ROSE-4610 file (N, C-alpha, C; in Angstrom, 1 decimal, always signed):
// ROSE-4610
residu = [X/X/X/X/X/X/X/X/X/X/X/X/X/X/X/X/X/X/X/X/X/X/X/X/X/X/X/X/X/X/X/X/X/X/X/X/X/X/X/X/X/X/X/X/X/X/X/X/X/X/X/X/X/X/X/X/X/X/X/X/X/X/X/X/X/X/X/X/X/X/X/X/X/X/X/X/X/X/X/X/X/X/X/X/X/X/X/X/X/X/X/X/X/X/X/X/X/X/X/X/X/X/X/X/X/X/X/X/X/X/X/X/X/X/X/X/X/X/X/X/X/X/X/X/X/X/X/X/X/X/X/X/X/X/X/X/X/X/X/X/X/X/X/X/X/X/X/X/X/X/X/X/X/X/X/X/X/X/X/X/X/X/X/X/X/X/X/X/X/X/X/X/X/X/X/X/X/X/X/X/X/X/X/X/X/X/X/X/X/X/X/X/X/X/X/X/X/X/X/X/X/X/X/X/X/X/X/X/X/X/X/X/X/X/X/X]
num = [1/1/1/2/2/2/3/3/3/4/4/4/5/5/5/6/6/6/7/7/7/8/8/8/9/9/9/10/10/10/11/11/11/12/12/12/13/13/13/14/14/14/15/15/15/16/16/16/17/17/17/18/18/18/19/19/19/20/20/20/21/21/21/22/22/22/23/23/23/24/24/24/25/25/25/26/26/26/27/27/27/28/28/28/29/29/29/30/30/30/31/31/31/32/32/32/33/33/33/34/34/34/35/35/35/36/36/36/37/37/37/38/38/38/39/39/39/40/40/40/41/41/41/42/42/42/43/43/43/44/44/44/45/45/45/46/46/46/47/47/47/48/48/48/49/49/49/50/50/50/51/51/51/52/52/52/53/53/53/54/54/54/55/55/55/56/56/56/57/57/57/58/58/58/59/59/59/60/60/60/61/61/61/62/62/62/63/63/63/64/64/64/65/65/65/66/66/66/67/67/67/68/68/68/69/69/69/70/70/70/71/71/71/72/72/72]
x = [-159.0/-157.8/-156.4/-155.6/-154.1/-153.6/-153.0/-151.8/-150.3/-149.6/-148.3/-147.4/-146.5/-146.1/-144.8/-144.7/-143.4/-143.7/-144.6/-145.0/-146.7/-147.2/-148.6/-149.6/-149.7/-150.9/-151.4/-152.4/-153.3/-152.4/-152.1/-151.2/-152.1/-151.7/-152.1/-151.0/-150.8/-150.1/-149.5/-148.3/-147.9/-147.8/-147.7/-148.2/-149.7/-150.7/-151.7/-152.9/-152.3/-153.4/-154.4/-154.4/-155.1/-155.1/-156.2/-155.6/-155.5/-154.6/-154.4/-155.1/-155.7/-156.5/-156.3/-155.5/-155.6/-156.8/-156.4/-157.3/-157.3/-156.8/-156.6/-156.2/-156.0/-155.1/-153.6/-153.2/-151.9/-151.2/-152.3/-151.5/-151.5/-152.3/-151.9/-151.2/-150.9/-149.5/-148.4/-148.5/-147.2/-146.6/-147.4/-147.1/-146.1/-146.1/-145.0/-144.1/-143.7/-142.7/-142.2/-140.8/-139.9/-138.9/-139.5/-138.6/-139.7/-141.1/-142.2/-142.3/-142.0/-142.8/-144.3/-144.8/-146.2/-146.3/-147.5/-147.7/-149.2/-149.4/-150.8/-151.8/-153.2/-153.6/-154.5/-154.4/-155.0/-154.2/-152.6/-151.6/-150.9/-151.1/-150.1/-148.3/-147.9/-146.7/-146.4/-144.9/-144.4/-145.1/-145.7/-146.3/-145.1/-145.9/-145.1/-145.8/-145.5/-146.1/-146.5/-147.7/-147.4/-146.9/-147.0/-146.8/-145.5/-144.6/-143.1/-142.4/-142.9/-142.4/-141.2/-141.6/-141.4/-141.9/-141.1/-141.1/-141.6/-142.5/-142.6/-142.1/-140.8/-140.1/-139.6/-139.5/-139.3/-137.8/-137.5/-135.6/-135.9/-134.6/-134.8/-134.8/-134.6/-134.9/-132.9/-131.9/-130.6/-130.2/-129.7/-129.4/-128.4/-128.1/-127.2/-125.8/-125.0/-123.5/-123.1/-124.3/-124.4/-124.9/-124.9/-125.5/-125.1/-123.0/-122.4/-122.0/-122.5/-122.6/-121.3/-120.2/-119.4/-119.6/-120.2/-120.5/-121.2/-122.1/-122.9/-122.0]
y = [-89.9/-89.2/-89.5/-89.8/-90.7/-89.4/-89.6/-89.5/-89.5/-88.2/-88.7/-89.6/-90.4/-91.2/-90.6/-89.6/-88.7/-87.4/-86.9/-85.8/-86.1/-87.2/-87.6/-87.0/-86.0/-84.7/-85.1/-84.9/-85.2/-84.9/-85.8/-85.7/-85.0/-83.6/-82.4/-82.4/-82.6/-82.4/-80.6/-80.8/-79.0/-77.9/-78.4/-77.6/-77.2/-78.1/-77.9/-78.0/-78.6/-78.6/-79.7/-80.4/-81.5/-82.7/-83.2/-84.3/-85.8/-86.2/-87.3/-88.6/-89.1/-90.3/-91.4/-92.2/-93.4/-93.8/-94.4/-94.5/-96.2/-97.0/-98.0/-98.7/-100.2/-100.7/-100.8/-101.3/-101.1/-99.7/-98.5/-97.1/-97.2/-97.2/-97.5/-97.7/-99.3/-99.8/-99.1/-98.3/-98.0/-96.8/-96.2/-95.2/-96.0/-97.3/-97.7/-98.5/-98.6/-98.5/-97.8/-97.1/-95.6/-96.2/-97.2/-97.0/-96.7/-96.6/-95.7/-94.7/-94.1/-92.4/-92.2/-91.0/-91.3/-89.7/-89.6/-88.6/-88.4/-86.7/-85.9/-86.0/-87.1/-87.1/-85.4/-84.4/-83.5/-82.2/-82.5/-81.7/-82.5/-83.8/-84.6/-84.6/-83.4/-83.1/-84.5/-84.5/-85.6/-85.0/-86.2/-85.7/-85.1/-84.0/-83.5/-83.1/-83.6/-83.2/-81.8/-80.9/-79.5/-79.3/-80.0/-79.6/-79.8/-80.9/-81.5/-81.3/-81.4/-81.1/-82.3/-83.2/-84.8/-85.1/-85.4/-85.7/-87.5/-87.8/-89.0/-89.4/-89.2/-89.6/-90.9/-91.7/-93.0/-93.3/-91.9/-92.3/-92.7/-93.3/-93.6/-92.6/-91.3/-90.1/-90.1/-90.5/-90.2/-89.0/-87.9/-87.3/-87.9/-87.3/-88.0/-88.0/-89.0/-89.2/-89.6/-90.1/-90.7/-91.6/-92.8/-93.6/-94.8/-94.3/-95.6/-96.0/-95.3/-95.8/-94.7/-95.2/-94.4/-93.6/-93.8/-93.1/-91.8/-92.1/-90.4/-89.5]
z = [-122.7/-123.0/-122.3/-122.8/-122.4/-121.6/-120.4/-119.9/-120.6/-120.2/-120.6/-119.7/-120.1/-119.5/-119.0/-119.4/-118.5/-117.3/-117.5/-116.5/-115.9/-117.0/-116.3/-116.0/-117.2/-117.3/-118.5/-118.9/-120.3/-121.1/-122.3/-123.5/-124.4/-124.7/-125.6/-126.3/-127.9/-129.1/-128.7/-128.7/-128.1/-129.1/-130.7/-131.8/-131.9/-131.6/-132.2/-131.0/-129.6/-128.6/-128.7/-129.6/-129.8/-128.9/-127.3/-127.3/-127.6/-127.2/-128.1/-127.6/-128.7/-128.3/-129.0/-129.0/-129.9/-130.7/-131.9/-132.6/-133.3/-132.6/-132.4/-131.4/-131.0/-130.2/-130.3/-131.6/-131.8/-131.4/-131.8/-131.6/-130.3/-129.4/-127.6/-127.6/-127.9/-127.3/-127.7/-129.2/-129.9/-128.4/-127.8/-126.8/-125.8/-125.8/-124.6/-125.4/-126.9/-127.2/-127.6/-126.9/-127.3/-128.7/-129.5/-131.0/-131.8/-131.7/-132.6/-132.3/-133.1/-133.3/-133.4/-132.7/-132.6/-133.4/-134.1/-134.9/-134.1/-133.8/-133.5/-134.7/-134.1/-135.2/-135.8/-135.1/-135.4/-136.3/-136.3/-136.8/-138.3/-137.6/-138.1/-137.9/-137.4/-136.4/-135.5/-135.4/-134.2/-133.5/-132.5/-131.0/-130.0/-129.1/-128.2/-127.0/-125.8/-124.6/-124.8/-124.5/-124.6/-123.0/-122.0/-120.6/-120.6/-120.6/-120.1/-121.6/-122.7/-124.1/-124.0/-124.1/-124.3/-125.8/-126.7/-128.0/-127.9/-128.5/-128.7/-130.1/-130.0/-131.2/-132.0/-131.1/-131.1/-131.0/-129.6/-129.7/-128.0/-127.2/-126.1/-125.1/-125.4/-124.3/-124.2/-124.7/-124.8/-125.7/-125.6/-126.6/-127.3/-128.6/-129.6/-129.1/-129.4/-129.3/-127.7/-126.6/-125.3/-125.4/-126.3/-126.4/-126.2/-126.2/-127.0/-128.3/-129.1/-130.3/-130.7/-131.4/-131.8/-133.1/-133.7/-135.1/-134.8/-133.5/-132.8/-132.7]
């Protein structure tokens, strides 16, 4: 099982409780790439940590409009 990159607790899907286990080395590496969304293997929804509610959505963690992009 993989730990959440944000809270360091076991990475469980907030939606269905499935532990996240990467199916390939590429999927494991994608956890480190903030621009790659990760989906839960159990329910297919965007992976969100059950404990800290951090989404693995491919965003950089900044709320929209705060990244300096004038179009946000």
